[in-house]
C-alpha positions in Angstrom: 0.0 0.0 0.0 1.3 3.5 -1.0 1.8 6.0 1.8 -0.6 8.9 1.5 1.1 12.2 0.5 -0.7 15.5 1.1 -1.4 17.4 -2.1 -0.4 21.0 -2.4 -4.1 21.9 -2.7 -4.9 20.0 0.5 -2.0 21.6 2.3 -3.0 25.0 1.2 -6.6 24.4 2.4 -5.3 23.1 5.7 -3.2 26.1 6.3 -5.9 28.5 5.2 -3.8 29.8 2.4 -5.3 31.3 -0.7 -5.6 29.1 -3.7 -3.3 29.6 -6.7 -3.9 32.6 -8.8 -6.2 31.8 -11.7 -5.5 32.9 -15.2 -8.2 35.5 -15.1 -6.4 37.1 -12.1 -3.2 37.6 -14.1 -0.4 38.9 -11.8 -2.8 39.3 -8.8 -2.8 37.0 -5.8 -6.4 35.9 -5.0 -7.3 36.7 -1.4 -10.6 36.8 0.5 -11.8 39.4 3.0 -11.9 36.5 5.5 -8.2 35.9 5.0 -7.4 39.6 5.3 -9.3 39.7 8.6 -7.9 36.4 10.0 -6.3 38.0 13.1 -7.7 39.3 16.3 -8.7 42.9 15.9 -9.8 44.9 18.9 -12.2 47.8 18.2 -11.1 50.5 20.6 -13.6 53.1 21.6 -11.9 55.5 19.3 -12.8 53.2 16.4 -16.5 53.4 17.2 -18.8 55.5 15.0 -21.2 57.9 16.7 -24.1 55.4 16.0 -22.1 52.6 17.7 -21.5 54.9 20.7 -25.3 55.6 20.9 -26.2 51.9 20.5 -23.8 50.9 23.3 -24.5 53.8 25.7 -26.4 51.6 28.2 -23.8 48.9 28.3 -21.4 49.0 31.2 -17.9 50.2 30.3 -15.2 47.6 30.6 -11.5 48.3 30.4 -10.4 50.1 27.3 -9.4 47.8 24.5 -5.8 47.8 23.2 -5.0 49.2 19.9 -4.9 46.7 17.1 -1.5 45.2 16.4 -1.0 44.4 12.7 0.8 41.0 12.5 4.0 40.7 10.5 2.4 38.3 8.0 -0.2 41.0 7.2 2.4 43.8 7.0 4.3 41.7 4.4 1.3 42.1 2.1 1.9 45.8 1.8 2.6 46.6 -1.8 1.3 43.3 -3.0 -0.8 43.0 -6.2 -4.0 41.2 -5.0 -7.5 40.5 -6.2 -10.3 40.4 -3.6 -14.0 39.7 -4.0 -16.8 41.6 -2.2 -19.5 44.2 -2.5 -19.0 48.0 -3.2 -20.0 50.6 -0.7 -19.4 53.8 -2.6 -18.0 57.0 -1.0 -17.0 59.5 -3.6 -19.5 59.4 -6.5 -19.6 61.6 -9.6 -21.9 61.7 -12.7 -19.4 59.5 -14.6 -18.8 56.9 -11.8 -17.3 56.0 -8.4 -14.0 57.5 -7.5 -13.6 55.7 -4.1 -15.4 52.9 -2.3 -14.9 50.2 0.2 -15.1 46.5 -0.7 -16.9 44.5 2.0 -18.2 40.9 2.5 -21.8 41.8 2.7 -24.1 44.5 1.2 -26.1 44.6 4.4 -23.5 46.5 6.4 -25.1 49.9 5.5 -28.6 48.9 6.7 -28.5 45.9 9.1 -26.1 44.0 11.3 -22.7 45.0 12.5 -20.2 47.3 10.9 -17.3 45.2 9.5 -14.2 45.2 11.7 -11.4 47.5 10.5 -9.6 44.4 9.1 -12.6 43.1 7.2 -12.8 45.8 4.4 -10.5 47.4 1.9 -10.8 51.2 1.1 -10.4 51.4 -2.7 -9.2 54.4 -4.8 -9.7 54.5 -8.5 -7.0 56.0 -10.7 -7.5 59.7 -11.5 -9.8 60.1 -14.5 -10.9 56.4 -14.5 -13.9 56.0 -12.2 -15.5 52.6 -11.6 -19.0 51.9 -12.7 -21.6 52.2 -9.9 -22.1 48.5 -9.2 -24.1 48.4 -6.0 -25.5 45.0 -4.8 -23.4 43.2 -7.4 -20.5 40.8 -6.4 -17.2 42.2 -7.6 -13.5 41.3 -7.9 -11.3 44.3 -7.3 -7.6 44.0 -8.4 -4.8 46.4 -7.5 -1.9 47.3 -5.2 -2.7 46.7 -1.5 -1.5 49.0 1.2 -1.4 48.0 4.9 -1.7 50.9 7.4 -4.5 52.5 9.4 -6.9 54.4 7.1 -8.6 57.3 9.0 -11.6 59.4 8.2 -12.6 62.3 10.5 -10.2 60.9 13.2 -11.8 57.4 13.2 -9.9 54.3 12.0 -12.1 52.9 9.2 -9.8 50.3 7.7 -6.3 48.7 7.9 -6.3 48.2 4.2 -6.4 50.5 1.2 -5.9 49.7 -2.5 -4.9 51.5 -5.6 -7.3 49.9 -8.0 -6.2 48.6 -11.4 -9.4 46.8 -12.3 -13.0 46.3 -11.1 -14.9 43.3 -12.6 -18.4 42.0 -12.0 -18.4 38.3 -10.8 -21.1 36.2 -12.5 -20.7 33.1 -10.3 -19.3 34.3 -6.9 -17.5 31.9 -4.7 -19.5 30.9 -1.6 -16.5 32.2 0.5 -17.6 35.7 -0.4 -20.5 35.6 2.2 -18.9 33.2 4.6 -18.5 34.8 8.0 -20.0 38.1 6.9 -21.6 38.6 10.3 -20.1 37.4 13.5 -22.4 35.0 15.3 -24.7 34.4 12.4 -24.7 31.5 10.0 -24.8 32.1 6.3 -26.2 28.7 5.6 -29.9 28.0 5.3 -31.6 25.3 7.4 
């Protein structure tokens, strides 16, 4: 009987590594928002939005959470060419398209549920003069250069990731991983 040897695919899945880049991704390393968010991320009070502060006003205050420490394996992604799937939450919109947006795991973040943790979204900036199509409620693959550092708006940390976008594509058959874990504590499977 031949001894079993682990396949590279099996080893990659076991280690939680992204699968090999497909031909459609070109020079981009395929990653998921779950992989980018796969480290403990505290949400210090300073990270809370005003609505979060209002919603939690009645809860007893515990000790202040420590600031997020970005692991070395995440810092090494800085400057990498990646492709990540998700949904567009537009920020800067003009008549001819979207100049900046966030890519998130679920389109429900603006209306229901919990705001994504700061390590579960990517702030995306389109090249000057090349806005993206307004593709709300449509699964997308965004490819470009990833930057790893705190992204702040109005003094609040809104993300640990930003991207200089090269390409935005609609996904016709999204991977089930896209919605996996989109809300902490809720299952994305149907009974």
